C-alpha positions as CSV (number, residue, x, y, z in Angstrom):
1,M,174.8,15.8,20.9
2,S,178.7,15.2,19.7
3,R,179.3,12.7,16.3
4,C,182.7,11.2,15.8
5,L,183.4,8.5,13.3
6,C,185.8,5.9,14.3
7,N,186.6,2.6,12.4
8,D,183.4,2.9,9.9
9,I,181.2,3.2,13.0
10,E,179.7,6.0,13.3
11,L,178.5,7.5,16.9
12,S,175.1,9.9,17.4
13,G,172.8,11.0,19.3
14,Y,169.3,11.2,19.2
15,S,168.0,10.9,15.5
16,P,164.2,10.0,14.7
17,G,162.6,6.8,15.4
18,L,165.9,5.8,17.8
19,I,163.6,5.3,20.8
20,G,161.7,2.5,18.8
21,R,165.1,0.9,17.5
22,A,166.4,1.3,21.2
23,T,163.1,-0.4,22.4
24,R,163.3,-3.1,19.5
25,L,166.6,-4.2,19.6
26,H,166.4,-4.6,23.6
27,A,163.0,-6.9,23.5
28,E,164.4,-8.8,20.7
29,Y,167.7,-10.2,22.0
30,Y,166.7,-10.2,25.9
31,H,163.2,-12.8,24.6
32,E,165.7,-14.9,22.2
33,H,168.1,-15.2,24.5
34,W,166.5,-14.7,28.1
35,G,162.8,-15.6,27.9
36,F,161.6,-12.2,28.8
37,D,158.5,-11.1,28.3
38,V,156.5,-8.1,27.2
39,S,157.1,-6.0,30.6
40,F,160.9,-5.9,29.7
41,E,159.9,-3.7,26.4
42,A,157.3,-1.8,27.7
43,Q,159.7,-0.8,30.7
44,V,162.5,0.0,28.3
45,G,160.4,1.9,26.2
46,M,158.4,4.3,28.6
47,E,161.8,4.9,30.3
48,L,164.0,5.5,27.6
49,S,161.4,7.3,26.3
50,E,160.9,9.7,29.4
51,F,165.1,10.1,30.0
52,L,164.9,11.3,26.0
53,R,162.0,13.8,26.4
54,D,163.8,15.4,29.9
55,F,166.9,14.9,28.1
56,N,169.7,17.8,30.1
57,T,173.0,18.0,27.6
58,Q,174.8,19.4,31.1
59,R,173.8,16.0,33.3
60,D,172.6,13.4,30.4
61,G,174.6,11.8,27.7
62,F,172.9,9.3,24.9
63,W,175.0,7.6,22.0
64,S,173.6,5.8,19.0
65,A,176.5,3.1,17.1
66,W,175.7,2.7,13.5
67,K,177.0,1.3,10.7
68,G,176.1,2.8,7.5
69,T,172.5,2.9,8.0
70,D,172.4,0.2,9.9
71,F,171.6,0.8,13.9
72,A,174.3,-1.2,15.8
73,G,173.8,-0.3,19.5
74,C,173.5,2.6,22.1
75,I,174.4,3.7,25.9
76,A,173.3,6.5,28.2
77,I,174.4,8.0,31.0
78,D,171.5,9.5,33.1
79,G,172.6,12.3,35.0
80,R,169.5,13.6,37.0
81,L,171.0,11.4,40.3
82,K,174.5,12.3,40.0
83,D,175.1,14.3,43.0
84,S,173.4,12.0,44.9
85,R,173.5,8.7,44.2
86,G,176.1,9.0,41.1
87,A,175.3,8.6,37.2
88,R,173.4,5.8,35.9
89,L,175.1,3.7,32.7
90,R,171.9,2.8,31.2
91,W,170.4,1.4,27.5
92,F,173.7,-0.4,26.7
93,I,173.2,-2.6,24.0
94,V,174.9,-4.0,20.6
95,D,173.2,-5.6,18.2
96,G,174.4,-9.2,18.1
97,R,175.6,-8.5,14.7
98,Y,178.4,-6.3,15.6
99,H,179.4,-8.3,18.7
100,G,183.0,-8.2,19.1
101,R,183.9,-6.0,16.9
102,G,184.6,-3.0,19.6
103,I,181.4,-1.0,19.3
104,G,180.3,-2.1,22.7
105,R,184.1,-0.8,23.9
106,L,183.6,2.2,22.0
107,L,180.1,3.3,23.5
108,M,181.7,2.6,26.9
109,Q,184.7,4.7,26.5
110,K,182.1,7.5,25.0
111,A,179.8,7.4,28.0
112,L,182.7,7.2,31.0
113,L,184.8,10.2,29.1
114,F,181.4,12.2,29.2
115,C,181.1,11.2,33.2
116,R,184.5,12.2,33.5
117,E,183.8,15.5,31.9
118,T,180.9,16.8,33.5
119,G,182.3,16.2,37.0
120,C,180.9,13.0,37.9
121,T,182.4,10.7,40.6
122,K,180.3,7.9,40.5
123,V,178.6,5.5,38.0
124,Y,176.9,2.9,38.6
125,L,174.4,0.2,36.2
126,W,172.1,-2.8,36.7
127,T,172.2,-6.1,35.0
128,F,172.1,-9.3,35.7
129,K,174.3,-12.4,36.4
130,G,174.6,-14.3,32.7
131,L,175.8,-11.2,30.7
132,D,179.3,-12.4,30.7
133,A,180.3,-10.1,27.7
134,A,179.3,-7.0,29.3
135,R,180.5,-8.0,32.7
136,R,183.9,-8.4,31.3
137,L,184.0,-5.0,29.8
138,Y,182.2,-3.2,33.2
139,E,185.1,-5.2,34.7
140,R,187.9,-3.7,32.6
141,N,186.6,-0.4,33.1
142,H,186.8,-0.6,36.8
143,F,183.4,-1.2,37.3
144,R,182.7,-4.0,40.8
145,L,179.7,-5.7,41.6
146,S,178.8,-4.3,44.7
147,E,175.3,-5.8,45.4
148,A,173.5,-9.1,44.0
149,H,170.2,-10.7,44.5
150,R,167.4,-12.8,43.1
151,V,164.5,-11.0,41.4
152,S,161.5,-12.2,39.6
153,Q,160.3,-9.8,36.8
154,W,160.0,-9.5,33.5
155,G,158.8,-13.6,33.4
156,Q,161.6,-14.6,34.8
157,T,164.1,-15.1,37.8
158,I,167.2,-13.7,37.6
159,V,170.4,-12.7,39.5
160,E,170.3,-8.7,39.3
161,Q,172.9,-6.9,39.5
162,R,174.8,-3.7,40.5
163,Y,178.0,-2.3,39.3
164,D,179.6,0.5,40.6
165,L,182.6,2.5,39.5
166,D,184.6,5.4,41.9
167,L,185.5,8.4,39.3
168,A,187.1,10.7,42.0
């Protein structure tokens, strides 16, 4: 996985302990701001672990952002179903200490560049209503809301949303 240095933020791939760091960041952020319960943390940890265990550089991408030794965020492209349903953008998060500094934009650019370079014609993601800063970033990158429905999960009732991007 490639590395680059941009505005004192270093992007890299997997490193030991990253599954735990990414899971913890997701669990703490979504519990504090949205009241998500342990089932969310367990799902993130399990699915991220499986993804990285089966990681294939020809179809999958994973980038972590670092400011010095601080884990600042991550993003992944899960390409297992890219030929049928599209590549899935997953585990996109930026530590609250670094919000508003362009790290999310940098991670998104890296992920979408990977999609274009590997021939993905469609990218999709699942999120939920209320994550307005993320939604604006998706829309600036031409993702369009394609589905929304109310669901009870992770100890809350949310409006889950699917966004799609056509790269063809």
